[in-house]
N, CA, C and O of each residue as an XYZ file, in Angstrom:
920
protein
N       0.854     -1.173     -0.081
C       0.014     -0.005      0.028
C       0.884      1.268     -0.028
O       0.519      2.240     -0.689
N       2.067      1.256      0.690
C       2.910      2.362      0.739
C       3.268      2.880     -0.653
O       3.269      4.071     -0.962
N       3.567      1.877     -1.446
C       4.047      2.271     -2.969
C       2.893      2.973     -3.684
O       3.100      3.900     -4.467
N       1.652      2.504     -3.392
C       0.504      3.076     -4.026
C       0.341      4.518     -3.582
O       0.164      5.404     -4.418
N       0.400      4.775     -2.237
C       0.460      6.009     -1.650
C       1.444      7.008     -2.234
O       1.148      8.187     -2.432
N       2.657      6.463     -2.504
C       3.813      7.271     -3.174
C       3.295      7.679     -4.454
O       3.353      8.883     -4.701
N       2.802      6.911     -5.311
C       2.255      7.324     -6.580
C       1.265      8.297     -6.462
O       1.357      9.294     -7.178
N       0.193      8.167     -5.568
C      -0.766      9.015     -5.465
C      -0.284     10.414     -5.024
O      -0.772     11.421     -5.536
N       0.615     10.475     -4.132
C       1.090     11.649     -3.549
C       1.958     12.387     -4.561
O       1.788     13.592     -4.745
N       2.875     11.702     -5.216
C       3.950     12.358     -5.995
C       3.600     12.400     -7.410
O       4.193     13.152     -8.183
N       2.639     11.605     -7.791
C       2.355     11.655     -9.306
C       3.301     10.928    -10.207
O       3.197     11.066    -11.426
N       4.187     10.187     -9.693
C       5.294      9.570    -10.479
C       4.701      8.451    -11.282
O       3.672      7.887    -10.909
N       5.352      8.116    -12.406
C       4.938      7.016    -13.185
C       5.158      5.647    -12.435
O       6.107      5.560    -11.656
N       4.376      4.649    -12.625
C       4.641      3.382    -11.957
C       5.943      2.921    -12.148
O       6.584      2.528    -11.173
N       6.477      2.914    -13.396
C       7.796      2.424    -13.639
C       8.952      3.136    -12.942
O      10.043      2.581    -12.804
N       8.716      4.300    -12.530
C       9.722      4.980    -11.899
C       9.650      4.891    -10.261
O      10.407      5.515     -9.518
N       8.742      4.121     -9.886
C       8.604      3.891     -8.388
C       9.859      3.484     -7.703
O      10.460      2.497     -8.126
N      10.301      4.140     -6.703
C      11.508      3.702     -6.089
C      11.531      2.145     -5.671
O      10.537      1.628     -5.160
N      12.599      1.495     -5.890
C      12.700     -0.060     -5.697
C      12.371     -0.495     -4.342
O      11.899     -1.614     -4.142
N      12.624      0.429     -3.300
C      12.418     -0.116     -1.954
C      10.911     -0.383     -1.611
O      10.557     -1.028     -0.625
N      10.041      0.192     -2.546
C       8.539     -0.168     -2.435
C       8.261     -1.525     -3.067
O       7.167     -2.046     -2.848
N       9.175     -2.154     -3.848
C       8.940     -3.379     -4.451
C       9.035     -3.160     -5.950
O       9.158     -2.040     -6.446
N       8.973     -4.236     -6.614
C       8.964     -4.151     -8.158
C       7.691     -3.361     -8.624
O       6.561     -3.670     -8.245
N       7.961     -2.306     -9.484
C       6.755     -1.517     -9.943
C       5.609     -2.378    -10.477
O       4.446     -2.142    -10.149
N       5.929     -3.343    -11.273
C       4.954     -4.183    -11.776
C       4.121     -4.870    -10.642
O       2.894     -4.936    -10.727
N       4.750     -5.334     -9.677
C       4.002     -5.905     -8.504
C       3.136     -5.062     -7.902
O       1.979     -5.417     -7.675
N       3.638     -3.741     -7.546
C       2.862     -2.745     -6.905
C       1.680     -2.455     -7.843
O       0.554     -2.469     -7.346
N       1.819     -2.208     -9.078
C       0.766     -2.008     -9.964
C      -0.309     -3.062    -10.044
O      -1.506     -2.809    -10.178
N       0.294     -4.433     -9.937
C      -0.607     -5.464    -10.048
C      -1.608     -5.385     -8.772
O      -2.822     -5.555     -8.883
N      -0.997     -5.124     -7.631
C      -1.647     -5.099     -6.341
C      -2.736     -3.940     -6.347
O      -3.822     -4.065     -5.781
N      -2.371     -2.877     -6.993
C      -3.208     -1.631     -7.083
C      -4.470     -2.251     -7.961
O      -5.610     -2.016     -7.559
N      -4.301     -2.929     -8.986
C      -5.386     -3.410     -9.871
C      -6.263     -4.458     -9.039
O      -7.494     -4.422     -9.044
N      -5.601     -5.283     -8.410
C      -6.376     -6.223     -7.481
C      -7.248     -5.673     -6.567
O      -8.377     -6.129     -6.388
N      -6.741     -4.594     -5.897
C      -7.436     -3.918     -4.840
C      -8.569     -3.018     -5.391
O      -9.618     -2.869     -4.765
N      -8.314     -2.394     -6.639
C      -9.253     -1.731     -7.205
C     -10.510     -2.480     -7.697
O     -11.650     -2.018     -7.656
N     -10.161     -3.692     -8.168
C     -11.273     -4.704     -8.549
C     -12.064     -5.200     -7.359
O     -13.226     -5.579     -7.506
N     -11.478     -5.206     -6.221
C     -12.144     -5.663     -5.040
C     -12.774     -4.591     -4.266
O     -13.310     -4.841     -3.187
N     -12.735     -3.317     -4.798
C     -13.421     -2.122     -4.190
C     -12.686     -1.651     -2.922
O     -13.258     -0.873     -2.160
N     -11.515     -2.065     -2.681
C     -10.900     -1.759     -1.364
C     -10.927     -0.279     -1.154
O     -11.304      0.178     -0.075
N     -10.530      0.514     -2.173
C     -10.281      1.853     -1.856
C     -11.661      2.594     -1.571
O     -11.689      3.590     -0.848
N     -12.728      2.105     -2.128
C     -14.174      2.669     -1.746
C     -14.407      2.214     -0.305
O     -14.909      3.001      0.497
N     -14.073      1.012      0.042
C     -14.256      0.537      1.402
C     -13.524      1.337      2.416
O     -14.028      1.699      3.479
N     -12.254      1.606      2.019
C     -11.472      2.581      2.942
C     -12.160      3.810      3.183
O     -12.212      4.235      4.338
N     -12.743      4.493      2.159
C     -13.231      5.790      2.194
C     -14.577      5.657      3.045
O     -14.878      6.557      3.829
N     -15.347      4.581      2.894
C     -16.512      4.259      3.835
C     -16.159      4.138      5.163
O     -16.921      4.538      6.044
N     -14.892      3.538      5.455
C     -14.539      3.318      6.867
C     -14.092      4.633      7.493
O     -14.248      4.852      8.694
N     -13.502      5.550      6.609
C     -13.216      6.876      7.087
C     -14.368      7.672      7.337
O     -14.344      8.433      8.305
N     -15.348      7.612      6.625
C     -16.615      8.374      6.794
C     -17.175      7.781      8.091
O     -17.583      8.548      8.963
N     -17.210      6.589      8.242
C     -17.835      5.977      9.541
C     -17.188      6.387     10.851
O     -17.886      6.619     11.837
N     -15.750      6.488     10.880
C     -14.986      6.998     11.953
C     -15.213      8.461     12.047
O     -15.438      8.927     13.164
N     -15.185      9.176     11.100
C     -15.379     10.649     11.213
C     -16.715     10.918     11.815
O     -16.798     11.712     12.752
N     -17.839     10.272     11.312
C     -19.210     10.515     11.737
C     -19.321     10.167     13.220
O     -19.982     10.842     14.010
N     -18.629      9.061     13.553
C     -18.641      8.686     14.931
C     -17.919      9.621     15.866
O     -18.380      9.916     16.968
N     -16.765     10.084     15.397
C     -15.974     10.951     16.362
C     -16.334     12.456     16.246
O     -16.252     13.143     17.264
N     -16.681     12.949     15.211
C     -16.961     14.369     14.923
C     -18.374     14.683     14.366
O     -18.902     15.756     14.656
N     -18.974     13.817     13.609
C     -20.229     14.001     13.252
C     -20.135     14.703     11.857
O     -19.651     15.827     11.722
N     -20.666     13.905     10.766
C     -21.006     14.571      9.545
C     -21.941     15.716      9.509
O     -22.947     15.637     10.215
N     -21.738     16.838      8.739
C     -22.720     17.829      8.832
C     -23.544     17.815      7.506
O     -23.193     18.400      6.481
N     -24.658     17.092      7.646
C     -25.613     16.882      6.521
C     -26.467     18.015      6.263
O     -27.053     18.034      5.180
N     -26.649     19.036      7.140
C     -27.596     20.109      6.972
C     -27.146     20.994      5.958
O     -28.005     21.619      5.334
N     -25.875     21.165      5.669
C     -25.282     22.034      4.629
C     -24.439     21.159      3.796
O     -23.408     20.714      4.299
N     -24.742     20.868      2.622
C     -23.901     20.116      1.636
C     -23.507     20.983      0.477
O     -24.189     21.992      0.296
N     -22.542     20.748     -0.306
C     -22.094     21.572     -1.327
C     -21.612     20.722     -2.572
O     -20.885     19.748     -2.375
N     -21.955     21.027     -3.686
C     -21.510     20.437     -4.941
C     -20.869     21.261     -5.814
O     -21.283     22.417     -5.900
N     -19.803     20.860     -6.583
C     -19.155     21.649     -7.587
C     -18.269     20.708     -8.402
O     -17.902     19.618     -7.963
N     -17.934     21.189     -9.638
C     -17.139     20.483    -10.588
C     -15.840     21.228    -10.732
O     -15.734     22.437    -10.524
N     -14.720     20.320    -11.153
C     -13.466     20.922    -11.427
C     -12.882     20.162    -12.720
O     -13.096     18.969    -12.935
N     -12.159     20.953    -13.510
C     -11.611     20.497    -14.671
C     -10.154     19.877    -14.338
O      -9.420     20.350    -13.470
N      -9.864     18.873    -15.056
C      -8.592     18.157    -14.913
C      -8.004     17.806    -16.302
O      -8.692     17.215    -17.134
N      -6.699     18.183    -16.548
C      -6.124     17.847    -17.807
C      -6.076     16.239    -17.978
O      -5.881     15.523    -16.996
N      -6.260     15.718    -19.248
C      -6.125     14.321    -19.362
C      -5.409     14.066    -20.719
O      -6.068     13.656    -21.675
N      -4.255     14.268    -20.810
C      -3.464     14.327    -22.113
C      -3.514     12.930    -22.794
O      -3.312     12.905    -24.008
N      -3.753     11.809    -22.163
C      -3.785     10.588    -22.806
C      -5.172     10.136    -23.325
O      -5.338      9.137    -24.024
N      -6.133     10.957    -22.921
C      -7.455     10.680    -23.151
C      -8.067      9.313    -22.538
O      -7.655      8.897    -21.456
N      -9.002      8.675    -23.222
C      -9.678      7.559    -22.595
C     -11.078      7.790    -22.156
O     -11.517      8.937    -22.254
N     -11.829      6.853    -21.687
C     -13.104      6.977    -21.269
C     -13.344      8.188    -20.189
O     -12.499      8.416    -19.324
N     -14.356      8.823    -20.281
C     -14.579      9.874    -19.261
C     -13.734     11.163    -19.661
O     -13.544     12.021    -18.799
N     -13.300     11.300    -20.751
C     -12.575     12.548    -21.199
C     -13.377     13.276    -22.248
O     -14.313     12.714    -22.817
N     -13.010     14.565    -22.524
C     -13.597     15.337    -23.674
C     -13.017     16.580    -23.740
O     -12.246     16.968    -22.862
N     -13.338     17.296    -24.776
C     -12.621     18.533    -25.201
C     -12.890     19.490    -23.972
O     -14.023     19.612    -23.507
N     -11.758     20.186    -23.451
C     -11.938     20.989    -22.359
C     -12.185     22.428    -23.004
O     -11.256     22.894    -23.663
N     -13.308     23.138    -22.877
C     -13.541     24.428    -23.386
C     -12.748     25.510    -22.815
O     -12.595     26.552    -23.451
N     -12.209     25.332    -21.611
C     -11.371     26.181    -20.921
C      -9.866     26.045    -21.143
O      -9.075     26.786    -20.560
N      -9.470     25.069    -22.011
C      -8.127     24.719    -22.288
C      -7.888     24.513    -23.842
O      -7.178     23.603    -24.269
N      -8.473     25.342    -24.577
C      -8.341     25.343    -26.074
C      -8.713     23.942    -26.663
O      -8.092     23.450    -27.605
N      -9.722     23.361    -26.072
C     -10.225     22.095    -26.660
C      -9.366     20.874    -26.358
O      -9.637     19.792    -26.878
N      -8.373     21.017    -25.561
C      -7.534     19.824    -25.195
C      -8.326     18.825    -24.353
O      -9.281     19.171    -23.658
N      -7.893     17.597    -24.448
C      -8.627     16.571    -23.633
C      -8.601     16.774    -22.136
O      -7.548     17.057    -21.565
N      -9.726     16.635    -21.506
C      -9.762     16.802    -20.056
C     -10.893     15.974    -19.404
O     -11.727     15.386    -20.093
N     -10.894     15.948    -18.132
C     -11.947     15.146    -17.355
C     -12.459     16.238    -16.352
O     -11.740     17.092    -15.834
N     -13.923     16.071    -16.138
C     -14.449     16.817    -15.137
C     -14.752     16.034    -13.940
O     -15.323     14.950    -14.062
N     -14.399     16.515    -12.726
C     -14.648     15.878    -11.366
C     -15.780     16.541    -10.795
O     -15.714     17.766    -10.698
N     -16.891     15.899    -10.367
C     -18.058     16.414     -9.677
C     -17.885     15.916     -8.342
O     -17.619     14.734     -8.129
N     -18.029     16.788     -7.419
C     -17.776     16.409     -5.991
C     -18.877     16.981     -5.104
O     -19.285     18.130     -5.272
N     -19.344     16.188     -4.179
C     -20.223     16.649     -3.115
C     -19.618     16.392     -1.934
O     -18.953     15.371     -1.762
N     -19.831     17.462     -0.857
C     -19.183     17.356      0.411
C     -20.150     17.768      1.487
O     -21.148     18.446      1.240
N     -19.841     17.358      2.641
C     -20.726     17.803      3.780
C     -20.463     19.288      4.097
O     -19.781     19.927      3.295
N     -20.927     19.864      5.154
C     -20.876     21.283      5.657
C     -19.509     21.591      5.954
O     -19.231     22.784      6.077
N     -18.482     20.620      6.112
C     -17.240     20.888      6.595
C     -16.231     20.554      5.467
O     -15.015     20.644      5.629
N     -16.826     20.159      4.302
C     -15.756     19.786      3.304
C     -15.462     18.351      3.272
O     -14.621     17.966      2.460
N     -16.045     17.498      4.052
C     -15.725     16.009      3.950
C     -16.357     15.408      2.682
O     -17.566     15.515      2.475
N     -15.533     14.780      1.845
C     -16.106     14.221      0.587
C     -17.151     13.149      0.876
O     -16.896     12.236      1.662
N     -18.262     13.243      0.284
C     -19.355     12.247      0.391
C     -19.538     11.407     -0.954
O     -19.977     10.258     -0.997
N     -19.119     12.191     -2.070
C     -19.378     11.565     -3.432
C     -18.559     12.224     -4.428
O     -18.376     13.440     -4.391
N     -18.042     11.450     -5.344
C     -17.286     11.919     -6.427
C     -17.605     11.192     -7.743
O     -17.696      9.965     -7.750
N     -17.773     11.908     -8.834
C     -17.905     11.157    -10.135
C     -17.021     11.831    -11.279
O     -16.605     12.985    -11.186
N     -16.809     11.104    -12.223
C     -15.863     11.626    -13.256
C     -16.529     11.475    -14.609
O     -17.167     10.464    -14.905
N     -16.354     12.559    -15.463
C     -16.936     12.475    -16.952
C     -15.996     13.397    -17.712
O     -14.941     13.851    -17.268
N     -16.519     13.615    -18.926
C     -15.693     14.389    -19.897
C     -15.761     15.817    -19.453
O     -16.732     16.305    -18.873
N     -14.526     16.531    -19.805
C     -14.473     18.017    -19.539
C     -15.519     18.813    -20.309
O     -15.816     19.947    -19.935
N     -16.058     18.279    -21.321
C     -17.158     19.031    -22.157
C     -18.558     18.857    -21.579
O     -19.501     19.503    -22.036
N     -18.703     17.982    -20.567
C     -19.898     17.813    -19.919
C     -20.330     18.929    -18.875
O     -19.603     19.188    -17.917
N     -21.624     19.627    -19.106
C     -21.914     20.684    -18.315
C     -22.175     20.081    -16.850
O     -22.582     18.936    -16.652
N     -21.898     20.968    -15.913
C     -22.027     20.626    -14.494
C     -23.356     20.035    -14.165
O     -23.456     19.026    -13.468
N     -24.464     20.727    -14.715
C     -25.784     20.295    -14.520
C     -25.951     18.817    -14.915
O     -26.752     18.164    -14.246
N     -25.320     18.234    -15.878
C     -25.491     16.910    -16.241
C     -24.954     15.913    -15.364
O     -25.310     14.746    -15.527
N     -24.092     16.234    -14.392
C     -23.539     15.486    -13.398
C     -24.085     15.462    -12.072
O     -23.623     14.695    -11.227
N     -25.033     16.242    -11.826
C     -25.596     16.229    -10.537
C     -26.294     15.075    -10.092
O     -26.129     14.698     -8.932
N     -27.120     14.411    -10.930
C     -27.925     13.247    -10.442
C     -26.997     12.112    -10.257
O     -27.194     11.347     -9.313
N     -25.969     11.917    -11.094
C     -24.893     10.895    -10.949
C     -24.182     11.010     -9.665
O     -23.889     10.034     -8.974
N     -23.881     12.377     -9.331
C     -23.109     12.618     -8.111
C     -23.906     12.360     -6.841
O     -23.394     11.764     -5.893
N     -25.228     12.833     -6.818
C     -26.082     12.468     -5.752
C     -26.349     11.048     -5.595
O     -26.508     10.585     -4.466
N     -26.415     10.287     -6.680
C     -26.702      8.788     -6.716
C     -25.419      8.075     -6.240
O     -25.527      6.913     -5.848
N     -24.302      8.636     -6.243
C     -22.914      8.082     -5.852
C     -22.503      8.264     -4.442
O     -21.404      7.867     -4.053
N     -23.441      8.914     -3.585
C     -23.077      9.129     -2.189
C     -22.883      7.757     -1.620
O     -23.764      6.907     -1.742
N     -21.645      7.495     -0.942
C     -21.335      6.206     -0.518
C     -21.630      5.959      1.007
O     -21.351      4.903      1.575
N     -22.174      6.952      1.560
C     -22.601      6.833      3.038
C     -24.081      7.015      3.269
O     -24.656      7.840      2.559
N     -24.716      6.394      4.108
C     -26.087      6.458      4.249
C     -26.584      7.796      4.716
O     -26.318      8.186      5.853
N     -27.336      8.550      3.833
C     -27.853      9.854      4.289
C     -28.912      9.760      5.339
O     -29.689      8.806      5.310
N     -29.005     10.694      6.281
C     -29.983     10.661      7.266
C     -31.392     10.801      6.564
O     -31.486     11.405      5.495
N     -32.410     10.271      7.141
C     -33.777     10.442      6.706
C     -34.178     12.034      6.824
O     -33.658     12.758      7.672
N     -35.031     12.438      6.005
C     -35.419     13.891      6.005
C     -36.130     14.165      7.366
O     -36.179     15.322      7.784
N     -36.649     13.199      8.028
C     -37.393     13.296      9.343
C     -36.268     13.848     10.387
O     -36.611     14.444     11.409
N     -34.977     13.621     10.079
C     -33.968     13.928     11.123
C     -33.588     15.332     10.919
O     -32.985     15.863     11.852
N     -33.834     16.038      9.857
C     -33.496     17.464      9.862
C     -33.562     17.850      8.218
O     -33.576     17.019      7.309
N     -33.596     19.128      8.084
C     -33.486     19.739      6.710
C     -32.036     19.584      6.029
O     -31.005     19.798      6.666
N     -32.047     19.216      4.763
C     -30.806     19.059      4.118
C     -30.769     20.138      3.068
O     -31.649     20.189      2.209
N     -29.789     20.993      3.109
C     -29.494     22.023      2.118
C     -28.361     21.663      1.150
O     -27.399     20.987      1.513
N     -28.505     22.129     -0.071
C     -27.492     21.858     -1.074
C     -26.872     23.140     -1.699
O     -27.660     23.835     -2.341
N     -25.621     23.548     -1.613
C     -25.172     24.781     -2.045
C     -24.539     24.623     -3.252
O     -23.745     23.689     -3.366
N     -24.777     25.488     -4.332
C     -24.308     25.356     -5.761
C     -24.042     26.789     -6.206
O     -24.599     27.731     -5.642
N     -23.171     26.959     -7.241
C     -22.835     28.184     -7.916
C     -23.941     28.247     -9.082
O     -24.722     27.333     -9.346
N     -23.870     29.437     -9.705
C     -24.849     29.889    -10.662
C     -24.871     28.960    -11.895
O     -25.853     28.917    -12.636
N     -23.740     28.205    -12.099
C     -23.765     27.195    -13.175
C     -24.773     26.078    -13.174
O     -25.041     25.388    -14.157
N     -25.360     25.954    -11.856
C     -26.318     24.962    -11.694
C     -27.775     25.543    -11.755
O     -28.729     24.805    -11.507
N     -27.939     26.782    -12.065
C     -29.194     27.539    -11.888
C     -30.071     27.254    -13.026
O     -30.195     28.097    -13.915
N     -30.741     26.040    -13.075
C     -31.690     25.681    -14.163
C     -32.851     25.207    -13.429
O     -32.709     24.630    -12.351
N     -34.127     25.441    -14.009
C     -35.323     24.874    -13.340
C     -35.270     23.376    -13.106
O     -35.732     22.917    -12.062
N     -34.709     22.564    -14.062
C     -34.812     21.190    -13.931
C     -33.752     20.740    -12.800
O     -33.955     19.692    -12.186
N     -32.666     21.504    -12.541
C     -31.786     21.069    -11.460
C     -32.499     21.513    -10.046
O     -32.414     20.816     -9.035
N     -33.125     22.607    -10.092
C     -33.842     22.919     -8.869
C     -34.837     21.901     -8.561
O     -35.018     21.582     -7.386
N     -35.533     21.333     -9.553
C     -36.559     20.347     -9.367
C     -35.773     19.047     -9.015
O     -36.223     18.397     -8.072
N     -34.722     18.606     -9.611
C     -34.076     17.450     -9.369
C     -33.639     17.248     -7.853
O     -33.896     16.233     -7.206
N     -32.906     18.416     -7.350
C     -32.431     18.362     -5.895
C     -33.598     18.421     -4.921
O     -33.478     17.988     -3.775
N     -34.728     18.958     -5.375
C     -35.967     18.912     -4.529
C     -36.410     17.474     -4.320
O     -36.731     17.004     -3.229
N     -36.393     16.768     -5.582
C     -36.911     15.350     -5.442
C     -35.885     14.546     -4.588
O     -36.256     13.503     -4.050
N     -34.671     14.973     -4.451
C     -33.881     14.228     -3.655
C     -33.826     14.679     -2.108
O     -33.007     14.287     -1.276
N     -34.810     15.529     -1.922
C     -34.981     16.054     -0.522
C     -34.232     17.212     -0.024
O     -34.202     17.533      1.164
N     -33.578     17.880     -1.053
C     -32.714     19.182     -0.775
C     -33.499     20.444     -0.977
O     -34.457     20.551     -1.743
N     -32.983     21.429     -0.185
C     -33.323     22.727     -0.508
C     -32.102     23.439     -1.204
O     -31.029     23.586     -0.618
N     -32.319     23.849     -2.423
C     -31.282     24.507     -3.159
C     -30.843     25.909     -2.799
O     -31.703     26.777     -2.654
N     -29.484     26.204     -2.636
C     -29.044     27.508     -2.418
C     -28.043     27.878     -3.487
O     -26.910     27.396     -3.472
N     -28.423     28.680     -4.363
C     -27.505     29.070     -5.506
C     -26.980     30.420     -5.423
O     -27.733     31.387     -5.301
N     -25.646     30.531     -5.488
C     -24.970     31.897     -5.396
C     -23.995     31.899     -6.658
O     -23.592     30.891     -7.239
N     -23.706     33.171     -6.960
C     -22.722     33.527     -7.915
C     -21.386     33.192     -7.275
O     -21.248     33.199     -6.051
N     -20.370     32.889     -8.148
C     -19.061     32.620     -7.495
C     -18.598     33.998     -7.004
O     -18.831     35.028     -7.636
N     -18.001     33.967     -5.968
C     -17.432     35.051     -5.042
C     -18.467     35.946     -4.274
O     -18.094     36.892     -3.580
N     -19.836     35.590     -4.435
C     -20.825     36.247     -3.737
C     -20.731     36.042     -2.283
O     -21.044     36.955     -1.518
N     -20.309     34.872     -1.842
C     -20.245     34.593     -0.455
C     -19.116     35.431      0.180
O     -19.263     35.932      1.295
N     -18.044     35.569     -0.508
C     -16.929     36.364      0.010
C     -17.328     37.792      0.185
O     -16.931     38.430      1.161
N     -18.077     38.298     -0.699
C     -18.525     39.768     -0.654
C     -19.506     39.880      0.625
O     -19.486     40.851      1.381
N     -20.346     38.799      0.773
C     -21.208     39.005      1.872
C     -20.520     38.718      3.193
O     -20.975     39.222      4.220
N     -19.541     38.003      3.224
C     -18.676     37.835      4.422
C     -18.158     39.252      4.999
O     -18.148     39.592      6.182
N     -17.739     39.983      3.900
C     -17.179     41.222      4.291
C     -18.207     42.323      4.643
O     -17.928     43.274      5.372
N     -19.383     42.131      4.089
C     -20.477     43.112      4.299
C     -21.291     42.798      5.650
O     -21.734     43.700      6.361
N     -21.436     41.496      5.920
C     -22.357     41.158      6.953
C     -21.510     40.510      8.052
O     -20.938     39.447      7.813
N     -21.396     41.145      9.329
C     -20.584     40.448     10.385
C     -21.213     39.184     10.735
O     -22.427     39.054     10.886
N     -20.297     38.199     10.866
C     -20.832     36.698     11.308
C     -21.395     35.945     10.180
O     -21.835     34.814     10.387
N     -21.424     36.461      9.010
C     -22.052     35.747      7.927
C     -21.097     34.510      7.642
O     -19.872     34.607      7.560
N     -21.772     33.411      7.510
C     -21.020     32.142      7.310
C     -21.156     31.620      5.863
O     -22.230     31.174      5.461
N     -20.128     31.677      5.137
C     -20.106     31.218      3.660
C     -20.093     29.716      3.832
O     -19.448     29.186      4.737
N     -20.863     28.983      2.889
C     -21.014     27.669      2.907
C     -20.654     26.829      1.744
O     -20.326     25.649      1.865
N     -20.726     27.518      0.505
C     -20.253     26.745     -0.798
C     -18.861     26.716     -0.926
O     -18.402     25.914     -1.740
N     -18.085     27.434     -0.282
C     -16.622     27.479     -0.586
C     -15.892     26.096     -0.105
O     -14.874     25.672     -0.652
N     -16.479     25.514      0.877
C     -15.968     24.249      1.349
C     -15.769     23.240      0.317
O     -14.758     22.542      0.391
N     -16.569     23.076     -0.603
C     -16.338     22.157     -1.769
C     -15.100     22.590     -2.587
O     -14.280     21.758     -2.974
N     -14.993     23.832     -2.824
C     -13.804     24.367     -3.596
C     -12.565     23.989     -2.823
O     -11.611     23.547     -3.464
N     -12.481     24.112     -1.552
C     -11.442     23.736     -0.758
C     -11.036     22.315     -0.953
O      -9.888     21.980     -1.247
N     -12.118     21.428     -0.760
C     -11.854     20.109     -0.942
C     -11.384     19.614     -2.308
O     -10.713     18.593     -2.458
N     -11.790     20.420     -3.293
C     -11.171     20.187     -4.674
C      -9.711     20.488     -4.558
O      -8.867     19.765     -5.086
N      -9.404     21.594     -3.843
C      -7.914     21.867     -3.684
C      -7.200     20.847     -2.945
O      -6.093     20.489     -3.347
N      -7.746     20.313     -1.850
C      -7.081     19.171     -1.190
C      -6.855     18.044     -2.070
O      -5.772     17.461     -2.015
N      -7.788     17.660     -2.902
C      -7.549     16.579     -3.864
C      -6.373     16.871     -4.708
O      -5.532     16.009     -4.964
N      -6.310     18.153     -5.164
C      -5.103     18.452     -6.083
C      -3.839     18.413     -5.479
O      -2.831     18.432     -6.185
N      -3.767     18.357     -4.181
C      -2.427     18.054     -3.504
C      -1.926     16.728     -3.759
O      -0.732     16.454     -3.644
N      -2.869     15.843     -4.127
C      -2.352     14.464     -4.511
C      -1.996     14.654     -5.959
O      -2.884     14.880     -6.781
N      -0.774     14.575     -6.294
C      -0.346     15.054     -7.673
C      -0.757     14.052     -8.768
O      -0.753     14.363     -9.959
N      -1.108     12.856     -8.322
C      -1.596     11.815     -9.262
C      -3.034     12.233     -9.845
O      -3.453     11.753    -10.898
N      -3.748     13.154     -9.088
C      -4.999     13.590     -9.396
C      -5.033     14.890    -10.218
O      -6.007     15.217    -10.897
N      -3.897     15.610    -10.109
C      -3.814     16.905    -10.687
C      -3.908     17.008    -12.086
O      -4.489     17.928    -12.659
N      -3.239     15.903    -12.738
C      -3.298     15.591    -14.126
C      -3.752     14.179    -14.277
O      -3.192     13.328    -13.586
N      -4.736     13.816    -15.131
C      -5.092     12.496    -15.242
C      -4.183     11.766    -16.265
O      -4.204     12.124    -17.442
N      -3.403     10.776    -15.858
C      -2.594     10.042    -16.705
C      -3.104      8.686    -16.990
O      -2.574      7.954    -17.827
N      -4.124      8.360    -16.298
C      -4.750      7.066    -16.471
C      -5.735      6.892    -17.673
O      -6.736      7.608    -17.688
N      -5.539      6.049    -18.622
C      -6.469      6.079    -19.844
C      -7.743      5.382    -19.218
O      -8.859      5.728    -19.608
N      -7.593      4.415    -18.262
C      -8.771      3.794    -17.853
C      -9.458      4.524    -16.726
O      -8.864      4.743    -15.670
N     -10.753      4.919    -16.946
C     -11.366      5.794    -15.958
C     -11.468      5.113    -14.505
O     -11.420      5.772    -13.467
N     -11.609      3.754    -14.553
C     -11.645      3.071    -13.239
C     -10.379      3.241    -12.438
O     -10.408      3.300    -11.209
N      -9.275      3.320    -13.137
C      -8.056      3.524    -12.375
C      -7.930      4.869    -11.824
O      -7.528      5.031    -10.672
N      -8.284      5.947    -12.664
C      -8.296      7.350    -11.973
C      -9.302      7.461    -10.925
O      -9.062      8.204     -9.973
N     -10.545      6.730    -10.988
C     -11.555      6.850    -10.002
C     -11.040      6.166     -8.744
O     -11.298      6.603     -7.622
N     -10.303      5.076     -8.964
C      -9.687      4.368     -7.728
C      -8.749      5.328     -6.986
O      -8.834      5.324     -5.758
N      -7.934      6.086     -7.524
C      -7.063      7.073     -7.013
C      -7.860      8.169     -6.208
O      -7.511      8.624     -5.119
N      -8.938      8.505     -6.889
C      -9.837      9.525     -6.232
C     -10.373      8.973     -4.837
O     -10.390      9.628     -3.795
N     -10.786      7.725     -4.980
C     -11.416      7.108     -3.820
C     -10.260      7.077     -2.693
O     -10.507      7.475     -1.554
N      -9.180      6.661     -3.004
C      -8.160      6.561     -2.057
C      -7.637      7.973     -1.410
O      -7.280      8.112     -0.240
N      -7.666      8.957     -2.382
C      -7.455     10.383     -1.718
C      -8.640     10.771     -0.952
O      -8.372     11.397      0.074
N      -9.869     10.565     -1.181
C     -10.869     10.851     -0.385
C     -10.753     10.056      1.071
O     -11.045     10.595      2.138
N     -10.333      8.835      0.958
C     -10.127      8.090      2.186
C      -9.077      8.786      3.047
O      -9.193      8.875      4.269
N      -8.052      9.273      2.361
C      -6.899      9.934      3.244
C      -7.502     11.267      3.738
O      -7.230     11.593      4.894
N      -8.181     11.964      3.100
C      -8.688     13.296      3.525
C      -9.779     13.012      4.777
O      -9.819     13.699      5.798
N     -10.538     12.019      4.533
C     -11.531     11.781      5.665
C     -10.873     11.157      6.955
O     -11.245     11.572      8.053
N      -9.912     10.178      6.865
C      -9.181      9.696      7.982
C      -8.431     10.794      8.662
O      -8.420     10.895      9.888
N      -7.788     11.636      7.848
C      -7.037     12.832      8.526
C      -8.049     13.766      9.227
O      -7.782     14.194     10.350
N      -9.157     14.084      8.629
C     -10.033     14.997      9.285
C     -10.620     14.365     10.615
O     -11.008     15.020     11.582
N     -10.622     12.947     10.502
C     -11.101     12.167     11.794
C     -10.082     12.179     12.840
O     -10.353     11.766     13.968
N      -8.907     12.634     12.530
C      -7.688     12.604     13.511
C      -7.152     11.309     13.633
O      -6.484     11.057     14.636
N      -7.348     10.389     12.719
C      -6.720      8.972     12.866
C      -5.308      8.895     12.276
O      -4.566      7.955     12.562
N      -4.943      9.872     11.463
C      -3.526     10.049     11.171
C      -3.222     11.425     10.537
O      -4.116     12.030      9.946
N      -2.004     11.917     10.650
C      -1.710     13.271     10.356
C      -1.570     13.446      8.926
O      -1.312     14.557      8.463
C-alpha cells in the first residue's frame, strides 16, 4: 500500500517507483487487484464511519461543484476542455458535507456541463444519508447549476437548493458580520484533492483507475479529518 500512496502523492509513473517499495509491476498489479475488489471505496467508507462517530458529518449544509482536470492521454470519461483550447480533459464532480468532507465524487468528460453530473453525483453518495425526518438538508451550488430542472431534481432528492454567484459569499462575509459562507468548502476540498499530484493531471487512460485514485485520496482526507493520522 505504501507504494500506491507514493504514486498518489507524488504523481510519479509506476515504472519510476523507487525500488524499496517493491517491483513497480508488482505494486501496480496489487493496485489493480485492490481496485477490482473495491478496497479503496471500502477505505473511504470506513473513514466516513469513523469521522461520523468521532466528529459527526454535517448533513444540514452540503455543497456540490465541478473541477476540470487535464487528461493528455484521453480515454473513457474525457472530452474537449472548453477552458483549455479544446484539449482533452476530465471533469470531477464532488459533493461534500458542511465541513468539506467528501461524500461523493464522479468523473466524466470535461465537455459535460456541471448540471449533467448532478444526478450521478447524488446517486454516488457512498454513506447512508439521514432521513429527512432527522432534519433539513440544504445543497449549495454556484450559478452554473441555476436551471429549473436542477432545482426540481435536488428537490426530488430532498434538498433545499441555495444557488450563489461565484465570489458572492466572500462579498457577503465582508459586508455582513458573522455571515457564514457555505459553498466554498467544496472548492477547498477540490484543492485538497489536487495536492495529490496523481489527481492533478489524469494520466490513466482507464477511468476506473483514475476513480480508484480519487477514492483513495478521499479516504486519506476523511481519515485525516477524523484525527486518525496526520
